[in-house]
N, C-alpha and C positions, 0 to 999 in steps of 0.2 A: 503493499499500499504506499503511495505517496503521500507525503505531509511535508508541511512547511513549519519549521521550528526555527525561532530566532532569525527569520528571512531568508533560512537556507533549505532547500530541497533535501529530504531524505527519503530512501526507500526502505520501509520497514515492514517486518514481517513477523508473525507470533512466534515462529520457531526461532528466528533471529534475536529476537528480544530475550526470550528464555534463555539462549546460549550466551548472550551478552551478560546477563545478570547471575548465570551460574556461578557460584563461589565467590560472589560479592556479599559480605556481610552486611545487612541493613543498619542504616543509622537510626538514631531515635526519631520515632514519628512525633511531630509537633504540630504538623498542619496537614495539606493534603498528602494523599498517600494511594498507594496501588499495591493489590495483591498479586504478585507474580510467582507461581507455583504454589508453595507453602508458606511464602515469605511476603511480608508487608514491608514495602519501601516508601520513603518520601518520595514524592514525584520529582523533586529537583535533584536528588540523587540519581534517579532513572535517566531523567534527562542528560544529566553530566556525562553517566556512562555511556549513553547512546549516541549522543552528539559530539562527546569529547570537547564541549564547551563549557566556559565559565557559567554557572548558574545565574549570574547576572544578565546574561546576554538573552534569556528566553523567561517565559513566564510559566507558572505552574499550569495555567489553564491550556496553554499550547500542549505540554505533554499530557496532561489530563484527558484532553479531545483526542489524542493520537492513541493513548492507550485503552480508552472507551471504543474506539473504532476497531481497534485489534482484538477486542473482546475480553479485555483484562477488567477486572472489578475494580474501581476507583472510589475512595472515600472521601468524603469533606473534611472531617476531623478526626483527631483520635478519640477512641471509644473509652469512656470513663463512667464508673457508675457511682452513684452515691449511696452511702451507708447510712441510715437514718437521717437523712437529710444534710449530711456532711461530706466535704470533699474527701476524696481518697487519701490525700496526704495529710489531713487532720486525724482521720482514722489511725493511719500509720504512727503518727506522732503519739496518739493516746496509747498504742499498743507498746510503743518503745518507752514509755514512762513519762511520755511529755504532758501537757496541760491538758485536764480533762481524763474520761475514763470512757471505757466503751461499754455501753450497756447492752446485756444480752438479750 
């Protein structure tokens, strides 16, 4: 599939993306992400690996659009779950002896 990322044309295929990302350790997901195989990668990391360009040269939307067209599952933001109405880091802090306690 032909797509344009950072004003440059690329010919991407699903198998080519899988091969390029094989052996690449995913970075911490803080924003948009894409599931490739069993791993979830930030779209900027995928764009950097596929295009060999600096992430400042392209947008996450360009990479997300290309990955969606290739059939990969894209995510808007990382999944977090609240416990008892509190953020996960607050629960972790309480479990480690920080302020507050965890109610069962």
